[in-house]
N, C-alpha and C positions, 0 to 999 in steps of 0.2 A: 417579563423574560420568557414566559411560556409562549406567548403569542409570537414574539420575535423568533424563537427557535422553530416553531411550526411554520412560520412564514419562510424561513430559510429552507426547510425541508420541502416545502411546496414549490419554491423557486427552482430548486435543483432539478435539472433534467439531464439526460444523456445527450449533450450537445453534439450534433452531427457535423456542423460546419462553424468554425470560429471566424471572427472578423480579424483578418491577419494584419490590419492596420493599427490594432490596439494592443498595447503591451501592458503587462501587469507590473506595477511598481515593485521595487526591491522590498519596500516595507510590507506590502501586502503578500508578496511571495514568501517572505520570512515568516509571516504570521501563519500562513497555510502549512508550511513545512514544519513549523514548531509544533503544531497540533498533531502532526504525524509522529514526530520525535518523542513526544511525551505520552503517546498512546499506551494502553495496557497490553501486556503480552503474557503468555503462559510461562510461569516460573520466573517472570521478569527478565527473560532472555533477550528481549528486543531484537528478534532475529530478522532485521531488515536493514536495507540501505537504500537511499533514494538518489538515483542519478537524475540530475536536472539538465536536460538537453536543451540548450539555447542556440546551438550551432545549426544554421539552416541547412548546410550541406549534409550534416549527419542526419537531420530529420528526413531529408530526401532519400538517404540510403536506407533508413529504417522503414519508411512508408511501404515499399513493396512487400515487406515481410509482415505487415499488419493489414493484410487483405486490401491494400491500396486505399485505406480509409483516409478521407481528406482532413480529418481532425489532426492527423500527425503533423502535417505541414502548415496548417492554418492556425494552430494554437500559438499562444504566446510562449508557454513553457511546457515542455514535454517531460513528465516525471516517469522514469522507469523504476518500478518498485522491484527490488531484488530480495529474494529469500536467502538467508544465510544457510550454509550447509556445514562447513568445517567448524565454525565457532560454537555450535550447540553440542558438539561431541565432547564427552567427558574428558577424553584424552587431550583435547586442545588446551585445557586449563582455563578456558573462558568461563564456563559455568561456575567454577570456583571463585573467579574474580567477581562475577555478578553477585554471588551470595556474600562475598567479603565486603561489599559496599555498606552493609549494615553491621554495626558492631554486635558481635555475639561470641560466646566461648567457642573454642575450636571444636569441642565435642558436639555442639549444636550445628556448627557448619558442616562437620562430617556427616551428621544425621541427614541434613538437607541434600548433600551430594549423593548419598546412598539412596535416598527417597527418589531423587531425580533420575538416577541411573536405573533403579529398579522399575519405577513407574513407566519410563520411556524405553525399556529394554528393546521391545520390538520396533518402536519408532526409530531408534538410533542404530538399528541393525544394518541399514543400507542408506546410501545417499538418496535413493528414490523415495524411501519412506520418510526420510528427514524432510525432503522437499515438500511432500504432501502435507506434513505438519507445519513447517515454517511458512509455506505459502498461505495457508489458512490464517496464520497470525497476521500477515501483512494486510489482510482485508480490514482488520480493526483500524489500522493506521490510515488506510485508504478512505474508509468511510468518514473518519474524523476530518481528514483533509478536504473531502468533498463538501461536507456540511460547513466547515469553516469558510471555505471559498464562497459557498452560496450565501452565507451570512453577510458578506461584504460585496455581493453582486457579481461574483466571478463564477463562470461556468466551468464544467468539467465533463468528462466522459470516461467511465471505467471500461477498459478494453481488454478482453481475454482473447479476442480474435487475432492471434499472431502465430507465426511460425517460430516456435521457441528456439530450436537449434540454430536456425539461420539468424535470428535476431541476436542470439548470444555470440555468434561469430562476428557479426557486424560490430558489436560492442566490445569485442575482444575480451570476453569474460573468462576467468578461470572458473569453470563450472564445478570444480571441487570446493570452491569457496562461496560462490554466489550463482544463483539461477534466477531467470526472469519469472516473476509471479504475475505482474500486471503492468499494463501500459496506461498511464493516466495523464492525458493532456488537460491543461488549464488555459482559459482565455475568456473572451467575451463573445457571446452569441451573435451571429450575423443576422439570424432570422428570429421572429417570434416563435416561441415553443408551443407545441400542441398541448391540449389539455392533459393534465396528469391523470392517468387512469389507475385505480387501485381497487382491490376487492373490498367488500364492506367489512365493518368491524365484526359483524356476526359470523362471517365466513373465516375470519382470521384469528379471532380471540375467543378462548374458552376458559371460563373460570372454574376451578375445582375447589369447592369449599368443604 
């Protein structure tokens, strides 16, 4: 299992051009998305939504606002990862529902809500601060989806190069509820990938004993 996992990590590259003649099966796509759905998040808030764009006309509209990158229109499935805004606010009632999923006395539930509100007081003070927090959470789900895809020979490319406001307009998002955190295309590489280059263990890892 260790070798298989490392092989998947080494297979994964930021694919720049996909083979647009190859499509991901529904079964494989469901597997990839499921690893995102069950990913960990702070306070268990799951502050994400995954828009799976399969419509070619919409991909073409999106591409100019993603620095005209060919991945957008050559991929099989374009996943737009949204960061939640409204749902993480205490007054929305959603955090209470998240905590209520586990059976516990009301006193303990109230304790967790107060802890949540107090700990995130500054974070929840504005939509801008909330986006900064929830967008970071989405990267946990994105990383898991990319590794899951690589484990079954499917490529991906995490994209932060996009015009956020224009992309949100194309997607007709209510930005008080959702904002774009990442654009993540999936598909099959058209060309062989270059060698994966990384810093040495000595440069990256330090043990404190």
